[in-house]
C-alpha positions as CSV (number, residue, x, y, z in Angstrom):
1,M,-36.3,-2.6,0.5
2,T,-38.1,0.7,0.7
3,I,-40.2,2.6,3.1
4,T,-42.7,5.1,2.1
5,A,-41.4,8.7,2.0
6,P,-43.8,11.3,3.4
7,R,-45.7,13.4,1.0
8,T,-44.7,17.0,1.2
9,D,-47.7,18.5,-0.6
10,R,-51.3,17.5,-0.4
11,S,-52.4,19.9,-3.1
12,P,-53.6,18.5,-6.4
13,A,-50.7,17.5,-8.6
14,R,-50.0,19.7,-11.5
15,P,-50.3,18.3,-15.0
16,V,-47.0,16.9,-16.1
17,P,-45.7,18.9,-19.1
18,A,-45.4,17.0,-22.3
19,R,-42.0,15.5,-22.7
20,A,-39.7,17.1,-25.3
21,S,-38.7,14.7,-28.1
22,R,-35.1,14.9,-27.0
23,P,-35.1,16.0,-23.3
24,W,-31.4,15.0,-22.9
25,L,-30.1,17.2,-25.7
26,L,-29.9,20.6,-24.0
27,P,-28.3,19.3,-20.7
28,T,-25.9,17.1,-22.7
29,I,-24.8,20.1,-24.8
30,T,-24.3,22.1,-21.6
31,L,-22.4,19.3,-19.9
32,G,-20.2,18.9,-23.0
33,L,-19.3,22.6,-22.8
34,A,-18.5,22.2,-19.1
35,V,-16.1,19.3,-19.9
36,V,-14.4,21.3,-22.7
37,A,-13.9,24.3,-20.4
38,W,-12.6,22.0,-17.7
39,L,-10.1,20.3,-20.1
40,I,-8.8,23.7,-21.2
41,A,-8.5,24.8,-17.5
42,I,-6.8,21.7,-16.1
43,P,-3.2,22.5,-17.2
44,S,-3.5,25.8,-15.3
45,L,-4.1,24.0,-12.0
46,R,-0.8,22.2,-11.8
47,D,1.2,25.4,-12.6
48,A,-1.1,27.8,-10.7
49,P,0.9,30.5,-8.8
50,W,0.4,30.8,-5.1
51,H,-2.7,32.7,-4.2
52,L,-4.1,33.7,-0.8
53,F,-7.6,32.6,-1.9
54,G,-6.6,29.2,-3.1
55,L,-7.0,27.2,-6.3
56,L,-10.2,28.7,-7.8
57,A,-8.6,32.2,-7.7
58,A,-5.2,31.0,-9.0
59,A,-6.3,28.7,-11.8
60,S,-7.9,29.6,-15.1
61,P,-11.3,31.3,-14.8
62,L,-12.6,28.4,-16.9
63,F,-12.2,26.1,-13.9
64,P,-15.0,27.6,-11.8
65,V,-17.0,28.3,-15.0
66,S,-16.8,24.6,-15.9
67,I,-18.2,23.6,-12.5
68,A,-21.0,26.1,-12.8
69,L,-21.9,24.7,-16.3
70,A,-21.9,21.2,-14.9
71,V,-24.3,22.2,-12.2
72,I,-26.6,23.9,-14.7
73,A,-26.5,20.8,-16.9
74,F,-27.6,18.6,-13.9
75,C,-30.5,21.1,-13.1
76,L,-31.6,21.1,-16.7
77,A,-31.6,17.3,-16.9
78,I,-33.8,17.1,-13.8
79,A,-36.1,19.9,-15.1
80,L,-36.5,18.1,-18.4
81,R,-36.9,14.7,-16.8
82,A,-33.8,13.3,-18.5
83,T,-32.9,11.1,-15.5
84,R,-30.1,9.2,-17.1
85,T,-28.5,12.4,-18.3
86,A,-28.7,13.7,-14.8
87,G,-26.9,10.6,-13.6
88,V,-24.1,11.2,-16.1
89,A,-24.0,14.9,-15.0
90,L,-23.6,13.8,-11.4
91,V,-20.7,11.5,-12.0
92,T,-19.1,14.0,-14.4
93,T,-19.4,16.8,-11.8
94,I,-17.7,14.6,-9.1
95,L,-14.9,13.8,-11.5
96,M,-14.4,17.5,-12.4
97,T,-14.3,18.6,-8.8
98,R,-12.2,15.9,-7.4
99,L,-9.8,14.8,-10.1
100,P,-7.6,17.9,-9.6
101,T,-6.5,16.4,-6.3
102,A,-5.0,13.5,-8.2
103,I,-3.8,14.9,-11.5
104,S,-2.7,18.3,-10.5
105,T,-0.5,17.4,-7.6
106,D,2.8,15.5,-7.3
107,A,1.9,13.9,-4.0
108,P,-1.3,13.3,-2.1
109,L,-2.6,16.5,-0.4
110,Y,-2.4,17.3,3.3
111,S,0.5,16.4,5.5
112,W,-1.8,14.6,7.9
113,T,-2.7,12.1,5.2
114,Y,0.7,10.5,5.6
115,K,0.2,9.6,9.3
116,H,-1.9,6.7,8.0
117,F,0.9,5.3,5.8
118,G,3.0,4.0,8.7
119,P,0.3,1.7,10.3
120,I,-0.4,0.2,6.9
121,D,3.3,-0.4,6.2
122,Y,3.6,-2.0,9.7
123,I,0.7,-4.3,9.1
124,Q,1.8,-5.2,5.7
125,R,5.3,-6.1,6.9
126,Y,4.6,-7.9,10.1
127,G,1.0,-9.1,9.7
128,T,-0.1,-7.7,13.1
129,V,-0.5,-4.4,15.0
130,D,1.2,-3.0,18.1
131,V,-1.6,-1.6,20.3
132,D,1.0,0.1,22.5
133,V,2.2,2.4,19.7
134,D,-0.7,4.8,19.1
135,I,-4.5,5.0,18.5
136,Y,-4.2,4.0,14.9
137,H,-3.0,0.5,15.8
138,N,-6.1,0.2,18.0
139,W,-8.5,1.0,15.3
140,P,-6.9,-0.8,12.3
141,G,-9.9,-1.7,10.2
142,A,-9.1,0.6,7.2
143,F,-5.3,0.1,7.6
144,S,-5.7,-3.7,7.5
145,F,-7.9,-3.5,4.4
146,I,-5.4,-1.3,2.5
147,A,-2.5,-3.5,3.6
148,W,-4.3,-6.5,2.3
149,L,-5.2,-4.7,-0.9
150,N,-1.5,-3.8,-1.4
151,T,-0.4,-7.3,-0.8
152,V,-2.8,-9.0,-3.3
153,T,-2.6,-6.3,-6.0
154,G,1.0,-5.1,-5.7
155,S,-0.3,-1.5,-5.3
156,E,1.5,1.2,-3.3
157,T,-0.2,3.1,-0.5
158,I,0.9,6.4,-1.9
159,D,-0.8,5.6,-5.3
160,I,-4.0,4.7,-3.6
161,A,-3.9,7.9,-1.6
162,Q,-3.3,10.0,-4.7
163,W,-6.6,8.8,-6.3
164,F,-8.5,8.3,-3.1
165,A,-10.6,11.5,-3.1
166,V,-12.1,10.6,-6.5
167,G,-13.1,7.1,-5.4
168,S,-14.2,8.2,-2.0
169,Q,-16.6,10.9,-3.3
170,L,-18.0,8.6,-5.9
171,A,-18.7,6.0,-3.2
172,V,-20.4,8.6,-0.9
173,A,-22.6,9.7,-3.8
174,A,-23.6,6.1,-4.6
175,A,-24.3,5.5,-0.9
176,I,-26.6,8.5,-0.6
177,F,-28.4,7.5,-3.8
178,F,-28.9,4.1,-2.2
179,L,-30.1,5.7,1.0
180,A,-32.6,7.9,-0.8
181,R,-34.0,5.1,-2.9
182,T,-34.3,2.9,0.2
183,Y,-36.1,5.8,1.9
184,G,-38.6,5.7,-0.9
185,L,-37.6,8.6,-3.2
186,N,-37.9,8.1,-6.9
187,P,-34.7,7.8,-9.0
188,A,-34.6,11.5,-10.1
189,T,-35.1,12.8,-6.6
190,A,-32.5,10.3,-5.3
191,L,-30.1,11.8,-7.9
192,V,-30.9,15.3,-6.6
193,A,-30.1,14.1,-3.1
194,A,-26.7,12.7,-4.1
195,F,-25.9,15.7,-6.3
196,C,-26.7,18.3,-3.7
197,A,-24.9,16.3,-1.0
198,H,-21.8,16.4,-3.1
199,A,-22.3,20.1,-4.0
200,V,-22.4,21.3,-0.4
201,N,-19.7,19.0,1.0
202,W,-16.8,21.3,1.7
203,V,-15.5,19.3,4.6
204,A,-12.8,17.5,2.6
205,Q,-13.2,14.2,4.5
206,D,-12.5,12.4,1.2
207,Y,-8.7,12.4,1.7
208,F,-7.0,9.0,2.4
209,S,-8.3,8.3,5.9
210,P,-10.3,5.8,8.0
211,Q,-13.0,8.5,8.4
212,A,-13.7,8.6,4.6
213,I,-14.3,4.9,4.5
214,A,-16.4,4.8,7.7
215,F,-18.6,7.7,6.5
216,A,-19.5,5.9,3.2
217,L,-20.2,2.7,5.0
218,G,-22.2,4.6,7.7
219,I,-24.6,5.9,5.0
220,V,-25.1,2.3,3.9
221,V,-25.9,1.3,7.5
222,V,-28.5,4.0,7.8
223,A,-30.1,2.9,4.5
224,L,-30.3,-0.7,5.7
225,I,-31.7,0.3,9.1
226,L,-34.5,2.3,7.3
227,A,-35.1,-0.8,5.1
228,S,-35.6,-3.0,8.2
229,V,-39.2,-1.8,8.6
230,T,-40.2,-3.9,5.5
231,T,-37.2,-6.3,5.4
232,K,-36.0,-7.4,8.8
233,A,-33.0,-9.1,7.3
234,A,-31.7,-5.7,6.3
235,A,-30.8,-4.8,9.9
236,W,-28.8,-8.0,10.2
237,V,-26.9,-7.2,7.0
238,A,-26.0,-3.9,8.6
239,V,-24.5,-5.6,11.7
240,P,-21.2,-6.7,10.1
241,I,-20.8,-3.4,8.2
242,Y,-21.3,-1.6,11.5
243,A,-18.7,-3.8,13.1
244,A,-16.3,-2.9,10.4
245,I,-16.9,0.8,11.1
246,V,-16.4,0.3,14.8
247,V,-12.9,-1.1,14.3
248,T,-12.1,1.6,11.7
249,H,-13.0,5.0,13.2
250,Q,-13.4,6.3,16.7
251,L,-16.4,8.7,16.2
252,T,-18.6,7.5,13.3
253,P,-20.1,4.4,15.2
254,Y,-21.5,6.6,18.0
255,W,-23.3,8.9,15.5
256,L,-24.8,5.8,14.0
257,L,-25.7,4.4,17.4
258,A,-27.5,7.6,18.4
259,A,-29.4,7.7,15.1
260,V,-30.4,4.0,15.4
261,L,-31.5,4.5,19.0
262,L,-33.7,7.4,18.1
263,L,-35.2,5.6,15.1
264,T,-35.9,2.6,17.4
265,L,-37.7,4.8,19.8
266,L,-39.7,6.2,16.9
267,G,-40.7,2.6,15.9
268,R,-38.8,2.7,12.6
269,V,-36.3,-0.2,13.2
270,R,-37.0,-4.0,13.1
271,P,-36.1,-5.9,15.1
272,R,-36.1,-3.4,17.9
273,Y,-33.3,-5.1,19.8
274,I,-30.9,-4.6,17.0
275,V,-29.9,-1.3,18.7
276,I,-28.7,-3.4,21.7
277,V,-26.5,-5.4,19.3
278,F,-25.0,-2.2,17.9
279,A,-24.4,-0.9,21.5
280,V,-22.7,-4.0,22.6
281,I,-20.3,-3.9,19.6
282,A,-19.5,-0.2,19.9
283,I,-19.3,0.2,23.7
284,G,-17.6,-3.2,24.1
285,Y,-14.8,-2.2,21.7
286,M,-14.4,1.1,23.3
287,V,-14.1,-0.4,26.8
288,L,-11.4,-2.8,25.5
289,H,-9.4,0.2,24.3
290,M,-10.2,2.6,27.1
291,N,-6.5,2.8,28.1
292,V,-5.7,4.3,24.8
293,L,-8.6,6.8,24.8
294,S,-7.8,7.9,28.3
295,Q,-4.5,9.3,26.9
296,F,-6.5,12.0,25.1
297,G,-8.1,13.3,28.3
298,R,-11.7,13.0,29.4
299,L,-13.9,10.6,27.3
300,L,-16.8,13.0,27.6
301,N,-16.5,16.8,27.7
302,F,-19.8,18.5,28.5
303,D,-18.5,22.0,27.7
304,F,-20.7,22.7,24.8
305,L,-19.3,26.1,23.9
306,S,-15.8,24.6,23.8
307,N,-17.0,21.6,21.7
308,I,-18.5,23.8,19.0
309,L,-15.3,25.8,18.5
310,T,-13.3,24.8,15.4
311,P,-9.5,25.3,14.9
312,S,-10.4,28.2,12.5
313,A,-12.6,29.9,15.1
314,R,-9.9,29.6,17.7
315,N,-7.3,30.8,15.3
316,E,-9.4,33.9,14.5
317,T,-9.3,34.7,18.2
318,L,-5.8,33.8,19.1
319,G,-3.9,34.0,15.8
320,N,-3.7,36.2,12.8
321,P,-5.3,34.3,10.0
322,S,-5.1,35.7,6.4
323,I,-8.0,37.3,4.7
324,G,-8.1,34.3,2.4
325,Q,-8.5,31.9,5.3
326,L,-11.2,34.1,6.9
327,T,-13.0,34.2,3.6
328,N,-12.9,30.5,3.2
329,S,-14.1,29.9,6.7
330,W,-17.1,32.1,6.2
331,A,-17.8,30.4,2.9
332,A,-17.9,27.1,4.7
333,R,-20.1,28.5,7.4
334,G,-22.5,30.0,4.9
335,V,-23.0,26.7,3.1
336,T,-23.5,24.9,6.5
337,L,-26.1,27.4,7.6
338,L,-27.9,27.2,4.3
339,V,-28.2,23.4,4.6
340,W,-29.1,23.3,8.2
341,V,-31.6,26.2,8.2
342,S,-33.3,25.0,5.0
343,A,-33.7,21.4,6.3
344,G,-34.9,22.7,9.7
345,L,-37.5,25.0,8.2
346,V,-38.8,22.3,5.9
347,T,-39.1,19.9,8.8
348,V,-41.0,22.5,11.0
349,V,-43.4,23.4,8.1
350,R,-44.2,19.7,7.5
351,L,-44.9,19.2,11.2
352,L,-47.0,22.3,11.5
353,R,-49.0,21.7,8.4
354,R,-49.3,18.0,9.2
355,R,-49.0,17.1,5.5
356,S,-47.7,13.7,6.6
357,P,-47.7,11.6,9.8
358,W,-45.3,13.2,12.3
359,R,-43.4,10.0,12.7
360,D,-42.6,9.9,9.0
361,T,-41.5,13.5,9.1
362,L,-39.1,12.8,12.0
363,V,-37.3,9.9,10.2
364,P,-35.1,12.0,8.0
365,A,-34.9,14.7,10.7
366,I,-33.3,12.2,13.0
367,V,-30.8,11.1,10.3
368,A,-30.1,14.8,9.7
369,F,-29.8,16.3,13.2
370,S,-28.8,13.4,15.4
371,P,-25.1,14.1,14.7
372,A,-25.5,17.3,16.8
373,L,-25.6,15.0,19.9
374,I,-21.8,14.6,19.4
375,L,-21.4,18.2,20.5
376,V,-23.0,17.5,23.9
377,G,-20.1,15.3,25.0
378,Q,-17.2,15.7,22.6
379,G,-15.0,18.3,20.9
380,Y,-13.0,15.7,18.9
381,G,-9.9,17.7,19.0
382,G,-11.7,20.9,17.8
383,E,-13.1,19.1,14.7
384,A,-16.4,17.9,16.1
385,M,-18.4,20.6,14.3
386,F,-16.9,19.5,10.9
387,R,-18.0,16.0,11.6
388,V,-21.5,17.1,12.7
389,F,-22.0,18.8,9.4
390,L,-20.6,16.0,7.4
391,Y,-22.8,13.4,9.1
392,S,-25.8,15.6,8.7
393,I,-25.6,16.0,5.0
394,P,-27.3,12.7,4.0
395,G,-30.3,13.3,6.2
396,C,-30.6,16.9,5.2
397,M,-30.7,15.9,1.6
398,L,-33.5,13.4,2.3
399,I,-35.5,16.4,3.6
400,L,-34.6,18.9,0.9
401,A,-34.3,16.8,-2.3
402,P,-38.1,16.3,-2.9
403,G,-38.7,20.0,-2.8
404,I,-35.7,20.9,-4.9
405,T,-36.8,18.3,-7.5
406,R,-40.3,19.7,-7.7
407,M,-39.1,23.3,-7.9
408,L,-36.7,22.4,-10.7
409,R,-39.6,20.8,-12.5
410,G,-41.9,23.8,-11.9
411,E,-44.4,21.8,-9.8
412,L,-44.5,23.9,-6.6
413,D,-45.0,27.5,-7.6
414,R,-47.3,29.4,-9.9
415,A,-44.3,31.4,-11.1
416,R,-42.9,28.1,-12.3
417,R,-40.0,29.5,-14.4
418,G,-38.9,31.8,-11.6
419,A,-38.8,28.9,-9.1
420,Q,-36.8,26.9,-11.6
421,V,-34.2,29.6,-12.2
422,G,-34.0,30.5,-8.6
423,V,-33.3,27.0,-7.3
424,A,-30.8,26.3,-10.1
425,G,-29.1,29.6,-9.4
426,L,-28.9,28.9,-5.7
427,T,-27.5,25.4,-6.4
428,V,-24.8,27.0,-8.6
429,I,-23.9,29.5,-5.9
430,A,-23.8,26.9,-3.1
431,S,-21.6,24.6,-5.3
432,L,-19.1,27.3,-6.1
433,T,-19.0,28.6,-2.5
434,S,-18.5,25.0,-1.2
435,M,-15.7,24.5,-3.8
436,Q,-14.1,27.7,-2.6
437,A,-14.1,26.4,1.0
438,Y,-12.8,23.0,-0.3
439,Y,-9.9,24.4,-2.4
440,G,-9.2,27.6,-0.5
441,G,-6.3,26.1,1.4
442,W,-4.9,24.4,-1.6
443,F,-1.4,25.9,-1.4
444,A,-1.1,25.5,2.3
445,N,-1.8,21.8,1.8
446,L,0.4,20.9,-1.2
447,V,2.9,18.2,-0.2
448,T,6.0,17.7,-2.3
449,P,7.7,14.4,-3.2
450,E,10.9,15.8,-1.7
451,S,9.4,16.2,1.7
452,V,8.0,12.7,1.5
453,R,11.4,11.3,0.6
454,L,13.2,13.3,3.3
455,T,10.8,12.1,6.0
456,T,11.1,8.5,4.9
457,E,14.9,8.8,5.1
458,V,14.7,10.3,8.6
459,L,12.5,7.5,9.8
460,R,14.7,4.8,8.3
461,N,18.2,6.2,9.0
462,E,18.1,8.5,12.1
463,D,18.4,7.5,15.7
464,P,14.8,6.8,17.0
465,S,15.4,9.2,19.8
466,T,15.6,12.1,17.3
467,L,13.2,15.0,17.8
468,T,11.9,16.3,14.5
469,I,10.8,19.9,14.8
470,G,8.6,21.3,12.0
471,V,7.8,25.0,12.2
472,A,4.3,24.4,10.9
473,P,2.2,21.5,9.5
474,G,3.9,20.7,6.2
475,A,6.2,17.8,6.5
476,P,4.6,14.3,6.3
477,G,5.3,12.0,9.2
478,R,4.9,8.4,10.3
479,L,5.3,7.3,6.7
480,V,6.8,3.9,7.3
481,A,6.8,1.1,9.9
482,E,9.9,2.4,11.5
483,Y,8.0,5.2,13.1
484,V,7.0,2.9,15.9
485,D,10.6,3.0,17.1
486,F,10.4,6.8,17.3
487,V,7.1,6.7,19.2
488,A,8.6,4.2,21.7
489,A,11.4,6.8,22.4
490,D,9.0,9.8,22.4
491,A,5.3,9.7,21.6
492,L,5.6,13.4,20.6
493,F,8.7,13.0,18.4
494,D,7.0,14.7,15.4
495,S,4.7,17.1,17.2
496,G,6.4,20.2,15.8
497,I,7.4,23.6,17.0
498,D,4.2,24.2,18.9
499,M,5.1,21.4,21.3
500,W,8.8,22.4,21.5
501,L,7.9,26.0,22.4
502,T,5.2,25.2,25.0
503,S,7.8,26.1,27.7
504,W,6.9,29.7,27.1
505,P,3.5,31.2,27.0
506,G,2.2,33.0,23.9
507,W,4.4,31.2,21.4
508,E,1.7,31.8,18.8
509,T,2.6,35.4,18.6
510,E,6.4,34.8,18.9
511,Q,8.3,37.2,16.6
512,F,11.7,35.5,17.1
513,A,13.1,39.0,17.4
514,D,15.0,37.9,20.5
515,P,17.2,34.8,19.9
516,R,17.6,34.0,23.6
517,R,14.5,31.8,24.0
518,V,15.5,29.5,21.1
519,T,19.1,29.5,22.4
520,R,17.9,28.3,25.8
521,L,15.8,25.6,24.3
522,T,18.8,24.5,22.2
523,D,20.9,24.5,25.4
524,S,18.4,22.1,27.0
525,L,18.5,19.7,24.0
526,V,22.3,19.7,24.2
527,W,22.3,19.2,28.0
528,E,19.9,16.2,27.5
529,Q,22.0,15.0,24.6
530,R,18.8,14.7,22.6
531,P,19.4,14.4,18.8
532,A,17.2,16.9,16.9
533,L,16.3,18.1,13.4
534,V,14.5,21.2,12.4
535,V,12.6,21.0,9.1
536,I,11.5,24.1,7.2
537,T,9.6,23.5,4.0
538,Q,7.9,25.9,1.5
539,Q,4.6,24.3,2.5
540,M,5.2,25.3,6.1
541,R,5.8,28.9,5.0
542,D,2.6,28.8,2.9
543,Y,0.6,27.2,5.8
544,S,1.8,29.8,8.3
545,A,1.0,32.7,5.9
546,Y,-2.5,31.3,5.2
547,Y,-3.5,30.4,8.8
548,G,-1.4,33.0,10.5
549,T,0.2,30.5,12.9
550,L,3.2,32.8,13.3
551,P,3.6,36.6,12.6
552,D,4.9,37.8,9.3
553,G,8.7,37.4,9.0
554,A,8.9,35.2,12.1
555,L,10.0,32.1,10.2
556,D,12.7,34.0,8.4
557,R,14.0,35.3,11.8
558,F,13.8,31.8,13.3
559,E,15.9,30.5,10.3
560,G,18.4,33.3,11.0
561,I,18.7,32.3,14.6
562,L,19.6,28.7,13.6
563,E,22.1,30.0,11.0
564,D,23.9,32.1,13.7
565,D,24.1,29.2,16.2
566,P,27.0,26.9,15.3
567,R,25.3,24.0,17.0
568,W,22.7,23.9,14.2
569,E,24.2,22.5,11.0
570,L,22.4,22.9,7.6
571,V,22.4,19.4,6.2
572,H,19.9,19.7,3.4
573,E,19.1,22.8,1.3
574,S,16.9,23.1,-1.8
575,D,14.5,25.6,-3.2
576,E,11.7,24.3,-1.1
577,T,13.3,22.6,2.0
578,L,15.8,23.3,4.6
579,V,16.9,20.7,7.2
580,Y,19.1,21.6,10.2
581,R,20.7,19.0,12.5
582,L,21.7,19.7,16.1
583,D,25.4,19.0,16.7
584,L,25.5,17.8,20.2
585,G,29.3,18.2,20.5
586,A,29.5,21.8,19.2
587,R,29.8,24.8,21.5
588,R,27.6,27.9,21.2
589,L,29.2,31.3,20.7
590,G,29.4,33.7,23.6
């Protein structure tokens, strides 16, 4: 199932250099050195001290060195035409860059990972969903699959989540390799596409989430759609996979629908009416759940300038982010611009030089740039730009991989060695920059087993009307099925201090120098007889310091206010976590 990829150069082919007797030897040695350096560095990752610039800066220097060596090994393997060695280098690099998320942490990264645990636990216990609870119960595809997997294998959700990033990134690389081969690229070039896609992917979509599953499946759908030109059955194979994506993630199906529609208009889909089948599935499911989507405001938001703003960009304007967070944001932007500008320039040059039929040139361009249509009508909670870049990566690599491969092999430039060194060096720089963006927020996103345990106890033992107030992201919530009782009492029960403090403007710059505002809010909770807990974890402090969500010293002053108010009782204290409970019967001083 392949279609013919456009030729990018009509000039006479250069003579292929004679093969070395052992082309795999040098890249294998380099890869071996990378693995040794990585193994030496790994113990330093778990015990790395807090650093404003994240894990790469805090761990042993051998960690980034090992990644650079692995990238060089891959480039050498491609240059020397050692394709199998390049495949080994690809898998090894993925393992080296993603295994730290599993073996150097005591619990899965990111507090927002855990909001997916509760729906899984609910489905596993009761064998159904409650569509009145939240949006997750209305898009249960991934949750149902994990619940089934836990049931038949005896696995635990937290264990799957711990290793999920490794498996997710391997699956995405395999899907992109399949896409590239289906598009018509040779095995070596397909490996380059998969490798470069991994190298520039700083988005961190590979945590335990429906989006990670939907993205990998979405790449497979694109590959099957491209294959439909020669094998009509491929499009029908894509239909059930697309349906699985529709019930799994809210955004991915509409990127795919836009891409399939444009490819259909270009005459690159068979049968043409398959796009109608896709539309009926996606739009029909959306209409059935419109009551849930309406809770998040307008379905379409045509404010393009607002849609392109990311939380980091807003924080740079409204908050006081650390120099580490600013650096990592610009690292991500740099990699994004490198990919988009390069792919755009290559596409324009091909169209202007007419080195291939314009329709063939537009096929990968549609796959690459159709995700930008999301920004026309959706901000996706401030994260649309992240998704646009993520969805664009496979198509951009279809455009860039042929040229990168030829440059690594010295087939495009008279200064052959210079081109090889240049593209290899740029690949190393892009990889390390992307890794900096990926691991820059490491310490702000480390979740501890204690916070997981405490949250589980709250959900299982506290009154469901209890308001749980976190001073910043950093306490996992919605871990077990009991969370549905809390949602029934208050859909925003775990929204955090930002929701609690919305009663006064400018809370983001609140210094907590004056206790009267917190006192008045405490008065209102007592008057309502509303049970409440305040949770302060070390992760919250690190998160606030990294993102600048509150001014320096504000959390310490907030803690002091609670200490001085007899209505707040310290019920749990450890080196990393404080929990205060509101005593509804106590009187305040004064």
